[in-house]
PDB file with one MODEL, atoms N, CA, C and O in Angstrom:
MODEL        1
ATOM      1  N   MET A   1       6.294 -10.697   6.917  1.00  0.00           N
ATOM      2  CA  MET A   1       7.382 -11.414   6.011  1.00  0.00           C
ATOM      3  C   MET A   1       7.333 -12.941   6.357  1.00  0.00           C
ATOM      4  O   MET A   1       7.830 -13.752   5.574  1.00  0.00           O
ATOM      5  N   ALA A   2       6.714 -13.355   7.570  1.00  0.00           N
ATOM      6  CA  ALA A   2       6.548 -14.806   7.752  1.00  0.00           C
ATOM      7  C   ALA A   2       5.502 -15.298   6.886  1.00  0.00           C
ATOM      8  O   ALA A   2       5.432 -16.498   6.622  1.00  0.00           O
ATOM      9  N   ASN A   3       4.602 -14.367   6.378  1.00  0.00           N
ATOM     10  CA  ASN A   3       3.371 -14.750   5.698  1.00  0.00           C
ATOM     11  C   ASN A   3       3.977 -14.994   3.972  1.00  0.00           C
ATOM     12  O   ASN A   3       3.438 -15.731   3.146  1.00  0.00           O
ATOM     13  N   ILE A   4       5.029 -14.285   3.783  1.00  0.00           N
ATOM     14  CA  ILE A   4       5.343 -14.450   2.628  1.00  0.00           C
ATOM     15  C   ILE A   4       6.323 -16.078   2.383  1.00  0.00           C
ATOM     16  O   ILE A   4       6.264 -16.983   1.550  1.00  0.00           O
ATOM     17  N   GLY A   5       7.046 -15.845   3.415  1.00  0.00           N
ATOM     18  CA  GLY A   5       8.044 -16.972   3.467  1.00  0.00           C
ATOM     19  C   GLY A   5       6.975 -18.609   3.337  1.00  0.00           C
ATOM     20  O   GLY A   5       7.202 -19.575   2.607  1.00  0.00           O
ATOM     21  N   SER A   6       5.902 -18.430   4.255  1.00  0.00           N
ATOM     22  CA  SER A   6       5.005 -19.667   3.916  1.00  0.00           C
ATOM     23  C   SER A   6       4.380 -19.530   2.632  1.00  0.00           C
ATOM     24  O   SER A   6       3.814 -20.597   2.394  1.00  0.00           O
ATOM     25  N   GLU A   7       4.184 -18.546   1.500  1.00  0.00           N
ATOM     26  CA  GLU A   7       4.098 -18.784   0.868  1.00  0.00           C
ATOM     27  C   GLU A   7       5.049 -19.420  -0.314  1.00  0.00           C
ATOM     28  O   GLU A   7       4.697 -20.055  -1.308  1.00  0.00           O
ATOM     29  N   ILE A   8       6.563 -18.989   0.180  1.00  0.00           N
ATOM     30  CA  ILE A   8       7.382 -19.381  -0.567  1.00  0.00           C
ATOM     31  C   ILE A   8       7.901 -20.907  -0.484  1.00  0.00           C
ATOM     32  O   ILE A   8       8.544 -21.567  -1.300  1.00  0.00           O
ATOM     33  N   GLN A   9       7.493 -21.168   0.540  1.00  0.00           N
ATOM     34  CA  GLN A   9       7.594 -22.618   1.149  1.00  0.00           C
ATOM     35  C   GLN A   9       6.678 -23.456   0.255  1.00  0.00           C
ATOM     36  O   GLN A   9       7.129 -24.455  -0.306  1.00  0.00           O
ATOM     37  N   ARG A  10       5.385 -23.071   0.106  1.00  0.00           N
ATOM     38  CA  ARG A  10       4.251 -23.829  -0.469  1.00  0.00           C
ATOM     39  C   ARG A  10       4.791 -23.704  -2.001  1.00  0.00           C
ATOM     40  O   ARG A  10       4.566 -24.645  -2.761  1.00  0.00           O
ATOM     41  N   THR A  11       5.575 -22.438  -2.520  1.00  0.00           N
ATOM     42  CA  THR A  11       5.605 -22.702  -4.203  1.00  0.00           C
ATOM     43  C   THR A  11       6.940 -23.785  -4.094  1.00  0.00           C
ATOM     44  O   THR A  11       7.004 -24.613  -5.003  1.00  0.00           O
ATOM     45  N   ILE A  12       7.951 -23.825  -3.093  1.00  0.00           N
ATOM     46  CA  ILE A  12       8.827 -24.926  -3.267  1.00  0.00           C
ATOM     47  C   ILE A  12       8.616 -26.588  -3.043  1.00  0.00           C
ATOM     48  O   ILE A  12       9.391 -27.484  -3.378  1.00  0.00           O
ATOM     49  N   ASN A  13       7.082 -26.720  -2.246  1.00  0.00           N
ATOM     50  CA  ASN A  13       6.906 -27.712  -1.992  1.00  0.00           C
ATOM     51  C   ASN A  13       5.859 -28.285  -3.399  1.00  0.00           C
ATOM     52  O   ASN A  13       5.759 -29.437  -3.824  1.00  0.00           O
ATOM     53  N   TRP A  14       5.236 -27.153  -3.846  1.00  0.00           N
ATOM     54  CA  TRP A  14       4.414 -27.777  -5.156  1.00  0.00           C
ATOM     55  C   TRP A  14       5.050 -27.778  -6.325  1.00  0.00           C
ATOM     56  O   TRP A  14       4.470 -28.021  -7.383  1.00  0.00           O
ATOM     57  N   ARG A  15       6.400 -27.483  -6.228  1.00  0.00           N
ATOM     58  CA  ARG A  15       6.865 -27.103  -7.442  1.00  0.00           C
ATOM     59  C   ARG A  15       7.199 -28.524  -8.389  1.00  0.00           C
ATOM     60  O   ARG A  15       7.087 -28.733  -9.597  1.00  0.00           O
ATOM     61  N   LYS A  16       7.679 -29.422  -7.199  1.00  0.00           N
ATOM     62  CA  LYS A  16       7.481 -31.175  -7.758  1.00  0.00           C
ATOM     63  C   LYS A  16       6.545 -31.860  -8.102  1.00  0.00           C
ATOM     64  O   LYS A  16       6.527 -32.743  -8.960  1.00  0.00           O
ATOM     65  N   LYS A  17       5.502 -31.383  -7.271  1.00  0.00           N
ATOM     66  CA  LYS A  17       3.949 -32.014  -7.652  1.00  0.00           C
ATOM     67  C   LYS A  17       2.932 -31.499  -8.413  1.00  0.00           C
ATOM     68  O   LYS A  17       2.020 -32.149  -8.925  1.00  0.00           O
ATOM     69  N   ASN A  18       3.076 -30.540  -8.463  1.00  0.00           N
ATOM     70  CA  ASN A  18       1.859 -29.689  -9.545  1.00  0.00           C
ATOM     71  C   ASN A  18       2.304 -28.047  -9.640  1.00  0.00           C
ATOM     72  O   ASN A  18       2.117 -27.252  -8.718  1.00  0.00           O
ATOM     73  N   LEU A  19       2.941 -27.697 -10.965  1.00  0.00           N
ATOM     74  CA  LEU A  19       3.202 -26.490 -11.712  1.00  0.00           C
ATOM     75  C   LEU A  19       2.375 -25.528 -10.915  1.00  0.00           C
ATOM     76  O   LEU A  19       2.770 -24.911  -9.926  1.00  0.00           O
ATOM     77  N   GLU A  20       1.190 -25.469 -11.452  1.00  0.00           N
ATOM     78  CA  GLU A  20      -0.128 -24.765 -11.187  1.00  0.00           C
ATOM     79  C   GLU A  20       0.084 -24.148  -9.946  1.00  0.00           C
ATOM     80  O   GLU A  20       0.473 -22.985  -9.837  1.00  0.00           O
ATOM     81  N   TYR A  21      -0.195 -24.995  -8.883  1.00  0.00           N
ATOM     82  CA  TYR A  21      -0.315 -24.286  -7.726  1.00  0.00           C
ATOM     83  C   TYR A  21       0.853 -23.955  -7.112  1.00  0.00           C
ATOM     84  O   TYR A  21       0.733 -23.289  -6.083  1.00  0.00           O
ATOM     85  N   SER A  22       2.334 -24.341  -7.593  1.00  0.00           N
ATOM     86  CA  SER A  22       3.459 -23.649  -7.279  1.00  0.00           C
ATOM     87  C   SER A  22       3.377 -22.051  -7.786  1.00  0.00           C
ATOM     88  O   SER A  22       3.942 -21.170  -7.138  1.00  0.00           O
ATOM     89  N   LYS A  23       2.637 -21.771  -8.979  1.00  0.00           N
ATOM     90  CA  LYS A  23       2.833 -20.484  -9.921  1.00  0.00           C
ATOM     91  C   LYS A  23       1.738 -19.792  -8.847  1.00  0.00           C
ATOM     92  O   LYS A  23       1.976 -18.662  -8.422  1.00  0.00           O
ATOM     93  N   LEU A  24       0.395 -20.593  -8.379  1.00  0.00           N
ATOM     94  CA  LEU A  24      -0.460 -19.887  -7.852  1.00  0.00           C
ATOM     95  C   LEU A  24       0.226 -19.156  -6.456  1.00  0.00           C
ATOM     96  O   LEU A  24       0.020 -17.957  -6.267  1.00  0.00           O
ATOM     97  N   ALA A  25       1.028 -19.926  -5.521  1.00  0.00           N
ATOM     98  CA  ALA A  25       1.739 -19.937  -4.295  1.00  0.00           C
ATOM     99  C   ALA A  25       2.550 -18.761  -4.601  1.00  0.00           C
ATOM    100  O   ALA A  25       2.761 -18.089  -3.592  1.00  0.00           O
ATOM    101  N   PHE A  26       3.059 -18.308  -5.645  1.00  0.00           N
ATOM    102  CA  PHE A  26       4.395 -17.745  -5.909  1.00  0.00           C
ATOM    103  C   PHE A  26       3.381 -16.301  -5.936  1.00  0.00           C
ATOM    104  O   PHE A  26       3.411 -15.346  -5.159  1.00  0.00           O
ATOM    105  N   GLU A  27       2.579 -16.515  -7.015  1.00  0.00           N
ATOM    106  CA  GLU A  27       1.890 -14.778  -7.202  1.00  0.00           C
ATOM    107  C   GLU A  27       1.185 -14.665  -5.806  1.00  0.00           C
ATOM    108  O   GLU A  27       0.810 -13.494  -5.758  1.00  0.00           O
ATOM    109  N   ARG A  28       0.854 -15.234  -4.762  1.00  0.00           N
ATOM    110  CA  ARG A  28       0.528 -14.734  -3.592  1.00  0.00           C
ATOM    111  C   ARG A  28       1.606 -14.291  -3.326  1.00  0.00           C
ATOM    112  O   ARG A  28       1.660 -13.064  -3.255  1.00  0.00           O
ATOM    113  N   ALA A  29       2.569 -14.882  -3.136  1.00  0.00           N
ATOM    114  CA  ALA A  29       3.790 -14.238  -2.455  1.00  0.00           C
ATOM    115  C   ALA A  29       4.110 -13.168  -2.674  1.00  0.00           C
ATOM    116  O   ALA A  29       4.205 -12.292  -1.815  1.00  0.00           O
ATOM    117  N   LEU A  30       4.416 -12.982  -4.272  1.00  0.00           N
ATOM    118  CA  LEU A  30       4.837 -11.793  -4.984  1.00  0.00           C
ATOM    119  C   LEU A  30       3.595 -10.700  -4.525  1.00  0.00           C
ATOM    120  O   LEU A  30       4.055  -9.603  -4.209  1.00  0.00           O
ATOM    121  N   GLU A  31       2.305 -10.792  -4.446  1.00  0.00           N
ATOM    122  CA  GLU A  31       1.298  -9.901  -3.806  1.00  0.00           C
ATOM    123  C   GLU A  31       1.561  -9.662  -2.592  1.00  0.00           C
ATOM    124  O   GLU A  31       1.646  -8.456  -2.357  1.00  0.00           O
ATOM    125  N   LEU A  32       1.747 -10.431  -1.599  1.00  0.00           N
ATOM    126  CA  LEU A  32       2.286  -9.946  -0.441  1.00  0.00           C
ATOM    127  C   LEU A  32       3.459  -8.910  -0.307  1.00  0.00           C
ATOM    128  O   LEU A  32       3.362  -7.944   0.450  1.00  0.00           O
ATOM    129  N   ILE A  33       4.342  -9.102  -0.915  1.00  0.00           N
ATOM    130  CA  ILE A  33       5.437  -8.372  -1.018  1.00  0.00           C
ATOM    131  C   ILE A  33       5.479  -7.129  -1.526  1.00  0.00           C
ATOM    132  O   ILE A  33       6.301  -6.252  -1.257  1.00  0.00           O
ATOM    133  N   ASP A  34       4.352  -7.065  -2.447  1.00  0.00           N
ATOM    134  CA  ASP A  34       4.171  -5.539  -3.137  1.00  0.00           C
ATOM    135  C   ASP A  34       3.611  -5.097  -2.391  1.00  0.00           C
ATOM    136  O   ASP A  34       3.936  -3.910  -2.371  1.00  0.00           O
ATOM    137  N   LEU A  35       2.252  -5.463  -1.035  1.00  0.00           N
ATOM    138  CA  LEU A  35       1.654  -4.717  -0.368  1.00  0.00           C
ATOM    139  C   LEU A  35       2.504  -4.439   0.824  1.00  0.00           C
ATOM    140  O   LEU A  35       2.342  -3.440   1.523  1.00  0.00           O
ATOM    141  N   THR A  36       3.527  -5.457   1.066  1.00  0.00           N
ATOM    142  CA  THR A  36       4.506  -5.213   2.015  1.00  0.00           C
ATOM    143  C   THR A  36       5.255  -3.783   1.718  1.00  0.00           C
ATOM    144  O   THR A  36       5.479  -2.917   2.563  1.00  0.00           O
ATOM    145  N   ILE A  37       5.523  -3.742   0.603  1.00  0.00           N
ATOM    146  CA  ILE A  37       6.385  -2.648  -0.029  1.00  0.00           C
ATOM    147  C   ILE A  37       5.679  -1.376  -0.455  1.00  0.00           C
ATOM    148  O   ILE A  37       6.311  -0.418  -0.901  1.00  0.00           O
ATOM    149  N   THR A  38       4.464  -1.375  -0.326  1.00  0.00           N
ATOM    150  CA  THR A  38       3.725  -0.185  -0.420  1.00  0.00           C
ATOM    151  C   THR A  38       3.161   0.400   0.600  1.00  0.00           C
ATOM    152  O   THR A  38       2.626   1.494   0.417  1.00  0.00           O
ATOM    153  N   ASP A  39       3.161  -0.260   2.018  1.00  0.00           N
ATOM    154  CA  ASP A  39       3.178   0.257   3.183  1.00  0.00           C
ATOM    155  C   ASP A  39       3.506   1.233   3.582  1.00  0.00           C
ATOM    156  O   ASP A  39       4.727   1.089   3.509  1.00  0.00           O
ATOM    157  N   LYS A  40       3.332   2.302   4.024  1.00  0.00           N
ATOM    158  CA  LYS A  40       4.177   3.364   4.608  1.00  0.00           C
ATOM    159  C   LYS A  40       5.193   3.184   5.450  1.00  0.00           C
ATOM    160  O   LYS A  40       6.385   3.425   5.262  1.00  0.00           O
ATOM    161  N   LYS A  41       4.617   2.715   6.461  1.00  0.00           N
ATOM    162  CA  LYS A  41       5.868   1.642   7.624  1.00  0.00           C
ATOM    163  C   LYS A  41       6.661   1.508   7.100  1.00  0.00           C
ATOM    164  O   LYS A  41       7.689   1.916   7.639  1.00  0.00           O
ATOM    165  N   ASN A  42       6.816   0.842   5.660  1.00  0.00           N
ATOM    166  CA  ASN A  42       8.142  -0.001   5.558  1.00  0.00           C
ATOM    167  C   ASN A  42       8.838   1.302   4.252  1.00  0.00           C
ATOM    168  O   ASN A  42       9.607   0.763   3.455  1.00  0.00           O
ATOM    169  N   GLN A  43       8.698   2.320   4.097  1.00  0.00           N
ATOM    170  CA  GLN A  43       9.239   2.852   3.074  1.00  0.00           C
ATOM    171  C   GLN A  43      10.578   3.349   3.966  1.00  0.00           C
ATOM    172  O   GLN A  43      11.478   3.555   3.151  1.00  0.00           O
ATOM    173  N   LYS A  44      10.898   3.533   4.896  1.00  0.00           N
ATOM    174  CA  LYS A  44      12.428   3.704   5.376  1.00  0.00           C
ATOM    175  C   LYS A  44      13.203   2.873   4.145  1.00  0.00           C
ATOM    176  O   LYS A  44      12.851   1.921   3.448  1.00  0.00           O
ATOM    177  N   ARG A  45      14.649   3.826   4.216  1.00  0.00           N
ATOM    178  CA  ARG A  45      15.417   3.076   3.262  1.00  0.00           C
ATOM    179  C   ARG A  45      16.122   1.744   3.598  1.00  0.00           C
ATOM    180  O   ARG A  45      16.674   1.174   2.657  1.00  0.00           O
ATOM    181  N   GLY A  46      16.158   1.351   4.448  1.00  0.00           N
ATOM    182  CA  GLY A  46      17.091   0.008   4.780  1.00  0.00           C
ATOM    183  C   GLY A  46      15.748  -0.934   4.716  1.00  0.00           C
ATOM    184  O   GLY A  46      15.811  -1.948   4.020  1.00  0.00           O
ATOM    185  N   ARG A  47      14.561  -0.638   5.408  1.00  0.00           N
ATOM    186  CA  ARG A  47      13.536  -2.068   5.192  1.00  0.00           C
ATOM    187  C   ARG A  47      13.105  -1.927   3.854  1.00  0.00           C
ATOM    188  O   ARG A  47      12.961  -3.065   3.407  1.00  0.00           O
ATOM    189  N   LEU A  48      12.717  -0.732   2.646  1.00  0.00           N
ATOM    190  CA  LEU A  48      12.529  -1.018   1.390  1.00  0.00           C
ATOM    191  C   LEU A  48      13.589  -1.493   0.383  1.00  0.00           C
ATOM    192  O   LEU A  48      13.387  -2.121  -0.656  1.00  0.00           O
ATOM    193  N   LYS A  49      14.829  -1.047   0.924  1.00  0.00           N
ATOM    194  CA  LYS A  49      16.117  -1.788   0.103  1.00  0.00           C
ATOM    195  C   LYS A  49      15.985  -3.269   0.113  1.00  0.00           C
ATOM    196  O   LYS A  49      16.201  -3.928  -0.904  1.00  0.00           O
ATOM    197  N   GLU A  50      15.557  -3.922   1.492  1.00  0.00           N
ATOM    198  CA  GLU A  50      15.879  -5.576   1.342  1.00  0.00           C
ATOM    199  C   GLU A  50      14.539  -5.901   0.909  1.00  0.00           C
ATOM    200  O   GLU A  50      14.528  -7.080   0.556  1.00  0.00           O
ATOM    201  N   LEU A  51      13.192  -5.258   0.762  1.00  0.00           N
ATOM    202  CA  LEU A  51      11.955  -6.157   0.461  1.00  0.00           C
ATOM    203  C   LEU A  51      12.125  -5.929  -1.285  1.00  0.00           C
ATOM    204  O   LEU A  51      11.757  -6.800  -2.072  1.00  0.00           O
ATOM    205  N   LEU A  52      12.743  -4.612  -1.733  1.00  0.00           N
ATOM    206  CA  LEU A  52      12.944  -4.636  -3.144  1.00  0.00           C
ATOM    207  C   LEU A  52      13.760  -5.240  -3.748  1.00  0.00           C
ATOM    208  O   LEU A  52      13.565  -5.484  -4.939  1.00  0.00           O
ATOM    209  N   ARG A  53      15.303  -5.799  -2.882  1.00  0.00           N
ATOM    210  CA  ARG A  53      16.159  -6.809  -3.118  1.00  0.00           C
ATOM    211  C   ARG A  53      15.240  -8.334  -3.188  1.00  0.00           C
ATOM    212  O   ARG A  53      15.060  -9.032  -4.186  1.00  0.00           O
ATOM    213  N   THR A  54      14.887  -8.502  -2.179  1.00  0.00           N
ATOM    214  CA  THR A  54      14.282 -10.051  -1.706  1.00  0.00           C
ATOM    215  C   THR A  54      13.442 -10.292  -2.903  1.00  0.00           C
ATOM    216  O   THR A  54      13.534 -11.381  -3.468  1.00  0.00           O
ATOM    217  N   ARG A  55      12.471  -9.203  -3.433  1.00  0.00           N
ATOM    218  CA  ARG A  55      11.644  -9.294  -4.336  1.00  0.00           C
ATOM    219  C   ARG A  55      12.504  -9.891  -5.663  1.00  0.00           C
ATOM    220  O   ARG A  55      12.227 -10.935  -6.253  1.00  0.00           O
ATOM    221  N   GLU A  56      13.386  -9.161  -5.919  1.00  0.00           N
ATOM    222  CA  GLU A  56      14.315  -9.058  -7.326  1.00  0.00           C
ATOM    223  C   GLU A  56      15.001 -10.667  -7.179  1.00  0.00           C
ATOM    224  O   GLU A  56      15.199 -11.356  -8.180  1.00  0.00           O
ATOM    225  N   LEU A  57      15.288 -11.088  -5.933  1.00  0.00           N
ATOM    226  CA  LEU A  57      16.231 -12.480  -6.253  1.00  0.00           C
ATOM    227  C   LEU A  57      14.995 -13.726  -6.323  1.00  0.00           C
ATOM    228  O   LEU A  57      15.230 -14.839  -6.793  1.00  0.00           O
ATOM    229  N   LEU A  58      13.712 -13.334  -5.793  1.00  0.00           N
ATOM    230  CA  LEU A  58      12.887 -14.351  -5.991  1.00  0.00           C
ATOM    231  C   LEU A  58      12.217 -14.554  -7.122  1.00  0.00           C
ATOM    232  O   LEU A  58      11.623 -15.594  -7.403  1.00  0.00           O
ATOM    233  N   VAL A  59      12.301 -13.455  -7.881  1.00  0.00           N
ATOM    234  CA  VAL A  59      11.949 -13.549  -9.443  1.00  0.00           C
ATOM    235  C   VAL A  59      12.634 -13.987  -9.942  1.00  0.00           C
ATOM    236  O   VAL A  59      12.101 -14.881 -10.600  1.00  0.00           O
ATOM    237  N   ASP A  60      13.859 -13.943 -10.135  1.00  0.00           N
ATOM    238  CA  ASP A  60      15.383 -14.546 -10.494  1.00  0.00           C
ATOM    239  C   ASP A  60      15.417 -15.816 -10.146  1.00  0.00           C
ATOM    240  O   ASP A  60      15.971 -16.571 -10.946  1.00  0.00           O
ATOM    241  N   TYR A  61      14.907 -16.344  -9.011  1.00  0.00           N
ATOM    242  CA  TYR A  61      15.019 -17.367  -8.583  1.00  0.00           C
ATOM    243  C   TYR A  61      14.183 -18.703  -9.164  1.00  0.00           C
ATOM    244  O   TYR A  61      14.547 -19.813  -9.553  1.00  0.00           O
ATOM    245  N   PHE A  62      12.907 -18.056  -9.031  1.00  0.00           N
ATOM    246  CA  PHE A  62      11.709 -18.887  -9.818  1.00  0.00           C
ATOM    247  C   PHE A  62      11.553 -18.549 -11.278  1.00  0.00           C
ATOM    248  O   PHE A  62      11.091 -19.403 -12.034  1.00  0.00           O
ATOM    249  N   CYS A  63      11.848 -17.560 -11.652  1.00  0.00           N
ATOM    250  CA  CYS A  63      11.200 -17.381 -12.869  1.00  0.00           C
ATOM    251  C   CYS A  63      12.129 -16.955 -13.760  1.00  0.00           C
ATOM    252  O   CYS A  63      11.641 -16.744 -14.871  1.00  0.00           O
ATOM    253  N   PHE A  64      13.657 -16.689 -13.644  1.00  0.00           N
ATOM    254  CA  PHE A  64      14.369 -16.606 -14.754  1.00  0.00           C
ATOM    255  C   PHE A  64      15.528 -17.534 -14.667  1.00  0.00           C
ATOM    256  O   PHE A  64      15.309 -18.745 -14.715  1.00  0.00           O
ATOM    257  N   ASP A  65      16.732 -17.087 -14.544  1.00  0.00           N
ATOM    258  CA  ASP A  65      17.956 -17.910 -14.959  1.00  0.00           C
ATOM    259  C   ASP A  65      18.805 -18.215 -13.404  1.00  0.00           C
ATOM    260  O   ASP A  65      19.869 -18.817 -13.262  1.00  0.00           O
ATOM    261  N   ASN A  66      18.247 -17.807 -12.715  1.00  0.00           N
ATOM    262  CA  ASN A  66      18.955 -17.723 -11.234  1.00  0.00           C
ATOM    263  C   ASN A  66      20.547 -17.122 -11.014  1.00  0.00           C
ATOM    264  O   ASN A  66      21.123 -17.447  -9.976  1.00  0.00           O
ATOM    265  N   ILE A  67      20.997 -16.558 -11.647  1.00  0.00           N
ATOM    266  CA  ILE A  67      21.701 -15.584 -11.656  1.00  0.00           C
ATOM    267  C   ILE A  67      22.500 -15.217 -10.331  1.00  0.00           C
ATOM    268  O   ILE A  67      23.729 -15.152 -10.308  1.00  0.00           O
ATOM    269  N   TYR A  68      21.742 -15.000  -9.309  1.00  0.00           N
ATOM    270  CA  TYR A  68      22.235 -14.636  -7.828  1.00  0.00           C
ATOM    271  C   TYR A  68      22.562 -16.235  -7.273  1.00  0.00           C
ATOM    272  O   TYR A  68      23.247 -16.397  -6.264  1.00  0.00           O
ATOM    273  N   LYS A  69      22.096 -17.191  -7.906  1.00  0.00           N
ATOM    274  CA  LYS A  69      22.988 -18.408  -7.366  1.00  0.00           C
ATOM    275  C   LYS A  69      21.934 -18.944  -5.990  1.00  0.00           C
ATOM    276  O   LYS A  69      22.341 -19.865  -5.282  1.00  0.00           O
ATOM    277  N   THR A  70      20.855 -18.422  -5.762  1.00  0.00           N
ATOM    278  CA  THR A  70      19.956 -18.980  -4.690  1.00  0.00           C
ATOM    279  C   THR A  70      19.563 -19.937  -4.581  1.00  0.00           C
ATOM    280  O   THR A  70      19.681 -20.637  -5.586  1.00  0.00           O
ATOM    281  N   SER A  71      18.937 -20.519  -3.482  1.00  0.00           N
ATOM    282  CA  SER A  71      18.610 -21.979  -3.813  1.00  0.00           C
ATOM    283  C   SER A  71      17.564 -22.348  -2.309  1.00  0.00           C
ATOM    284  O   SER A  71      17.752 -21.874  -1.188  1.00  0.00           O
ATOM    285  N   ASP A  72      16.373 -23.400  -2.750  1.00  0.00           N
ATOM    286  CA  ASP A  72      15.605 -23.764  -2.073  1.00  0.00           C
ATOM    287  C   ASP A  72      16.009 -23.504  -0.410  1.00  0.00           C
ATOM    288  O   ASP A  72      15.263 -22.797   0.266  1.00  0.00           O
ATOM    289  N   LYS A  73      17.171 -24.091   0.163  1.00  0.00           N
ATOM    290  CA  LYS A  73      17.567 -24.162   1.448  1.00  0.00           C
ATOM    291  C   LYS A  73      17.736 -22.601   1.580  1.00  0.00           C
ATOM    292  O   LYS A  73      16.982 -21.969   2.320  1.00  0.00           O
ATOM    293  N   ILE A  74      18.693 -22.009   0.885  1.00  0.00           N
ATOM    294  CA  ILE A  74      18.620 -20.390   1.061  1.00  0.00           C
ATOM    295  C   ILE A  74      17.248 -19.664   1.402  1.00  0.00           C
ATOM    296  O   ILE A  74      17.219 -18.895   2.363  1.00  0.00           O
ATOM    297  N   TRP A  75      16.231 -19.866   0.720  1.00  0.00           N
ATOM    298  CA  TRP A  75      14.579 -18.991   0.884  1.00  0.00           C
ATOM    299  C   TRP A  75      14.334 -19.682   2.420  1.00  0.00           C
ATOM    300  O   TRP A  75      14.148 -19.025   3.444  1.00  0.00           O
ATOM    301  N   GLN A  76      14.377 -21.121   2.336  1.00  0.00           N
ATOM    302  CA  GLN A  76      13.881 -21.659   3.580  1.00  0.00           C
ATOM    303  C   GLN A  76      14.422 -21.177   4.734  1.00  0.00           C
ATOM    304  O   GLN A  76      13.695 -20.775   5.643  1.00  0.00           O
ATOM    305  N   ASN A  77      15.610 -21.168   4.806  1.00  0.00           N
ATOM    306  CA  ASN A  77      16.834 -20.357   6.132  1.00  0.00           C
ATOM    307  C   ASN A  77      16.085 -19.078   6.308  1.00  0.00           C
ATOM    308  O   ASN A  77      15.383 -18.857   7.294  1.00  0.00           O
ATOM    309  N   TYR A  78      16.298 -18.041   5.086  1.00  0.00           N
ATOM    310  CA  TYR A  78      16.043 -16.753   5.081  1.00  0.00           C
ATOM    311  C   TYR A  78      14.645 -16.514   5.754  1.00  0.00           C
ATOM    312  O   TYR A  78      14.381 -15.512   6.418  1.00  0.00           O
ATOM    313  N   PHE A  79      13.947 -17.350   5.554  1.00  0.00           N
ATOM    314  CA  PHE A  79      12.494 -17.126   6.030  1.00  0.00           C
ATOM    315  C   PHE A  79      11.863 -17.532   7.626  1.00  0.00           C
ATOM    316  O   PHE A  79      10.978 -16.986   8.285  1.00  0.00           O
ATOM    317  N   LEU A  80      12.625 -18.587   7.882  1.00  0.00           N
ATOM    318  CA  LEU A  80      12.677 -19.020   8.823  1.00  0.00           C
ATOM    319  C   LEU A  80      13.016 -18.229  10.279  1.00  0.00           C
ATOM    320  O   LEU A  80      12.661 -18.624  11.390  1.00  0.00           O
ATOM    321  N   ALA A  81      13.660 -17.219  10.036  1.00  0.00           N
ATOM    322  CA  ALA A  81      14.096 -16.585  11.225  1.00  0.00           C
ATOM    323  C   ALA A  81      12.616 -15.563  11.328  1.00  0.00           C
ATOM    324  O   ALA A  81      12.343 -15.383  12.515  1.00  0.00           O
ATOM    325  N   PHE A  82      11.860 -15.036  10.611  1.00  0.00           N
ATOM    326  CA  PHE A  82      10.847 -14.386  10.386  1.00  0.00           C
ATOM    327  C   PHE A  82       9.635 -15.390  11.000  1.00  0.00           C
ATOM    328  O   PHE A  82       8.834 -14.813  11.735  1.00  0.00           O
ATOM    329  N   ASN A  83       9.469 -16.494  10.828  1.00  0.00           N
ATOM    330  CA  ASN A  83       8.325 -17.372  11.304  1.00  0.00           C
ATOM    331  C   ASN A  83       8.944 -17.918  12.819  1.00  0.00           C
ATOM    332  O   ASN A  83       8.183 -18.510  13.585  1.00  0.00           O
ATOM    333  N   TYR A  84      10.517 -17.650  13.226  1.00  0.00           N
ATOM    334  CA  TYR A  84      10.538 -18.110  14.575  1.00  0.00           C
ATOM    335  C   TYR A  84      10.407 -16.699  15.281  1.00  0.00           C
ATOM    336  O   TYR A  84      10.141 -16.816  16.477  1.00  0.00           O
ATOM    337  N   ALA A  85      10.533 -15.329  14.813  1.00  0.00           N
ATOM    338  CA  ALA A  85      10.474 -14.148  15.602  1.00  0.00           C
ATOM    339  C   ALA A  85       8.512 -13.774  15.764  1.00  0.00           C
ATOM    340  O   ALA A  85       7.990 -13.048  16.610  1.00  0.00           O
ATOM    341  N   THR A  86       7.989 -14.359  14.930  1.00  0.00           N
ATOM    342  CA  THR A  86       6.484 -14.271  15.333  1.00  0.00           C
ATOM    343  C   THR A  86       5.911 -15.659  16.424  1.00  0.00           C
ATOM    344  O   THR A  86       4.812 -15.733  16.974  1.00  0.00           O
ATOM    345  N   ARG A  87       6.867 -16.495  16.483  1.00  0.00           N
ATOM    346  CA  ARG A  87       6.627 -17.193  17.645  1.00  0.00           C
ATOM    347  C   ARG A  87       6.839 -16.682  18.888  1.00  0.00           C
ATOM    348  O   ARG A  87       6.103 -16.970  19.831  1.00  0.00           O
ATOM    349  N   ILE A  88       7.767 -15.955  18.981  1.00  0.00           N
ATOM    350  CA  ILE A  88       8.238 -15.703  20.386  1.00  0.00           C
ATOM    351  C   ILE A  88       7.659 -14.421  20.901  1.00  0.00           C
ATOM    352  O   ILE A  88       7.569 -14.039  22.068  1.00  0.00           O
ATOM    353  N   CYS A  89       7.197 -13.694  19.525  1.00  0.00           N
ATOM    354  CA  CYS A  89       6.259 -12.325  20.351  1.00  0.00           C
ATOM    355  C   CYS A  89       5.098 -12.825  21.220  1.00  0.00           C
ATOM    356  O   CYS A  89       4.390 -12.022  21.827  1.00  0.00           O
TER     357      CYS A  89
ENDMDL
END
C-alpha cells in the first residue's frame, strides 16, 4: 500500500506540471492495486473490500466526477499511514 501511495502522490504532484506523467503514475498505481487485489493473501473479506473500495474511489477522483468528494489531502493522509507503518517495521 505504501508503494501505491507513492504513485498516487506522483499523480497528484504531476497533475499541475505534466498531465502525461500524471496519467502514467496513476496507471502504475492502478496496476499495483490490481496486483494486490489478485494476491491470495489479500482475499480475506475485510482486506479485499478495502482494496476494491479504494480502487473505486481513486478512479472516481482522478478519472470521473468525484461523486465521493475526495481530495488530494484525503488521499495523502490515507496513504501516509502506510508509509509510516513501513518505516517503523
